[in-house]
C-alpha positions in Angstrom: 112.7 119.4 97.5 110.3 118.6 94.4 108.3 121.9 94.5 105.1 122.2 91.8 105.0 125.2 89.6 102.1 126.7 88.5 98.6 125.3 90.0 97.7 122.3 91.9 95.1 119.5 92.4 94.6 118.8 96.5 93.3 115.6 97.1 91.6 114.1 100.4 89.9 111.1 101.4 87.5 109.7 104.6 86.9 113.0 106.1 84.1 110.9 108.0 82.3 113.9 109.3 85.3 115.3 110.9 84.9 118.7 109.7 87.5 120.4 111.9 89.9 118.1 110.6 89.1 118.9 106.8 88.6 122.7 107.7 92.5 122.6 108.8 93.5 120.9 105.8 91.9 123.7 103.5 92.8 126.2 104.9 96.4 125.6 104.4 95.4 126.9 100.5 96.0 130.5 101.6 99.4 129.6 103.9 102.1 131.5 101.9 104.4 128.8 102.7 102.2 126.6 101.4 101.8 127.7 97.7 105.7 128.2 98.0 106.5 124.9 97.9 103.2 123.5 96.2 102.2 126.2 94.0 98.0 127.6 93.7 95.6 124.8 94.0 92.7 125.2 91.6 90.8 121.6 91.7 90.0 119.3 94.9 89.5 116.2 94.9 87.3 114.3 97.4 87.8 110.3 96.9 84.9 109.5 99.1 83.5 108.6 103.0 82.5 112.4 103.8 80.4 110.8 106.3 80.1 107.9 108.5 81.9 106.9 111.9 82.0 111.3 112.9 80.3 113.7 114.6 79.8 116.9 112.5 77.9 115.1 109.3 76.1 118.4 108.6 78.8 121.0 109.1 81.3 118.9 106.9 78.6 119.0 103.9 78.5 122.1 104.5 81.5 123.6 104.6 82.7 120.9 101.1 79.6 123.0 99.5 81.7 126.4 100.6 85.1 124.6 99.0 83.1 123.8 95.4 82.2 127.8 95.5 86.1 128.6 95.5 87.7 125.9 93.4 86.9 123.4 90.8 85.7 120.6 93.0 85.7 116.9 92.4 83.9 114.7 94.6 84.3 111.0 94.9 80.7 108.5 96.8 82.5 105.8 99.4 80.7 103.1 100.5 80.0 104.9 104.1 78.2 107.8 101.8 76.6 105.0 100.2 75.5 103.5 103.1 74.5 106.5 104.5 72.0 107.0 101.8 70.4 104.3 101.0 70.0 103.1 104.9 72.6 100.4 105.3 74.1 99.2 108.6 77.7 99.9 108.1 80.2 99.6 111.4 81.9 101.9 112.8 79.8 104.7 114.1 78.6 104.9 117.8 75.3 105.7 118.9 76.8 109.8 118.9 77.6 109.2 115.5 74.3 107.5 114.5 72.5 110.9 116.4 74.1 113.3 114.7 74.0 111.5 111.1 70.0 111.7 111.0 70.3 114.8 111.3 70.7 114.5 107.3 67.3 113.1 106.7 65.2 114.8 104.4 68.4 117.4 104.6 69.6 118.8 101.0 73.4 118.2 101.6 72.0 114.7 102.0 70.3 114.5 99.1 73.7 115.8 96.6 75.5 113.1 97.1 73.1 110.3 95.9 74.5 111.5 92.1 78.1 111.5 92.9 79.9 109.5 90.4 81.9 106.6 91.4 85.3 107.5 90.0 86.7 110.7 88.0 90.0 110.9 85.1 92.1 113.8 85.2 95.0 114.0 83.2 96.0 110.3 83.6 95.2 109.7 87.0 91.9 107.9 88.1 90.7 109.2 90.8 88.0 105.9 92.8 87.5 105.2 96.8 88.2 101.9 96.6 89.2 100.0 93.6 89.0 100.5 89.5 87.5 96.9 88.9 84.1 95.8 87.2 83.5 92.8 88.9 79.5 92.2 89.8 76.4 94.2 90.8 76.8 92.7 94.5 77.5 95.9 96.9 80.7 94.6 98.2 82.4 94.3 94.8 81.4 98.0 93.5 84.1 100.4 92.9 83.8 101.9 96.4 84.4 99.1 98.3 86.8 97.5 96.2 90.3 97.3 98.3 93.8 96.7 97.5 95.4 93.5 98.5 97.9 90.8 97.9 95.8 88.5 97.8 92.2 88.6 95.1 88.6 87.7 95.2 85.3 88.5 96.8 85.6 89.3 100.7 82.6 90.3 103.1 84.8 93.9 103.9 85.0 94.7 100.1 86.7 93.0 96.9 89.7 92.1 96.8 92.2 93.5 93.5 95.6 93.3 93.2 98.1 95.7 92.1 98.6 94.3 89.3 95.2 93.7 88.4 95.0 97.7 88.8 97.9 98.7 86.3 96.1 96.2 83.8 92.9 97.6 84.0 94.9 101.6 84.0 96.6 99.9 80.9 93.4 98.6 79.3 92.0 102.0 79.8 94.5 104.3 78.7 95.9 105.5 81.9 99.4 105.7 83.8 98.5 105.8 87.5 95.7 104.9 90.3 94.8 107.7 93.4 92.4 105.9 95.8 91.7 106.2 99.8 89.3 104.0 101.8 92.1 101.6 103.8 92.9 104.7 106.1 96.7 104.0 105.3 99.2 105.6 102.3 101.1 103.3 100.3 102.9 103.8 96.6 103.5 100.8 94.7 104.7 101.5 90.8 105.5 99.6 88.3 109.2 100.0 86.6 110.3 97.7 83.9 107.4 95.1 84.4 107.5 94.4 88.0 105.4 96.0 90.8 108.0 97.3 93.1 106.7 99.5 96.5 107.8 102.9 97.2 108.6 103.6 100.8 107.2 106.7 102.2 109.2 108.3 104.6 107.7 111.5 105.6 109.6 114.6 107.2 109.1 117.5 108.5 108.6 120.9 105.7 110.4 124.1 106.4 107.8 127.0 108.0 104.7 124.4 107.9 102.8 121.7 110.5 103.1 119.2 108.0 105.5 116.0 107.7 105.6 114.5 104.0 107.4 112.9 101.4 107.1 113.2 97.2 107.2 110.5 94.9 107.5 111.4 91.1 105.2 109.8 88.8 107.5 109.2 85.8 105.8 105.8 86.1 102.6 103.9 86.2 101.5 104.4 90.2 99.5 103.5 92.6 99.0 106.1 95.0 96.8 105.5 98.2 95.6 108.0 101.1 95.5 108.3 104.6 92.3 109.4 106.7 92.2 113.0 106.5 90.7 113.0 110.3 91.7 113.5 113.3 94.6 115.5 115.1 97.0 114.4 112.0 94.7 114.3 109.0 95.9 112.7 106.1 95.7 114.7 102.7 98.1 114.8 99.5 99.2 117.5 96.8 99.8 117.0 92.8 100.8 118.4 90.0 100.6 114.8 87.7 104.3 115.3 87.2 104.2 114.6 91.1 102.9 113.3 94.2 103.3 114.7 97.5 101.9 112.9 100.4 101.1 115.0 103.7 100.0 115.0 107.4 99.5 117.9 109.7 101.6 118.1 112.4 
């Protein structure tokens, strides 16, 4: 079953101002069935994009502020967070969402986001919102705009990098794993015997919990990408750096 013993790290990305979805995910930490499988969560990692598109930005940032008082909390800057801080128009937010985000103008909750880093390293894992590269100073070249792709190069939607480029960067830094979000689609690929292979993600029900999930072994260099923690079926992950659980509320 891939049960995690001891303590674990809960990871989420792309909440997009959906405070309800995030609250449902973090509440799982208190459920006995959850701790039986995953152990005690002592660290939470936000991969970015707390803001944008959704309708509860104030509530989302308040929830995160309280969460940081309960656990070790690592929070990264996403492209929508950056856009909101600097008043940069980004597609995907309707009039209602834009009105809700205007409530953050002048708020210390928003000011706190401006100091967030674009990456973090825990154990041998590099956590980012989009990608790991340093390719230029252009907005869509920055790490929180980068996106995993089969074809590399600049793009208006974000600089595209390949798994091979990511593994080379990890090796250069002496790291083993990359964990990212941004693209709202879960993915896993690993480097085995010098080859990059795609790992199927077949999520199955977890007994006694409103979750489906699948466990990936991290004994080889891996890229793990999360889906979005939003909507009726928010996605997230739990890891102890030996295993990586892809999870979805169901």
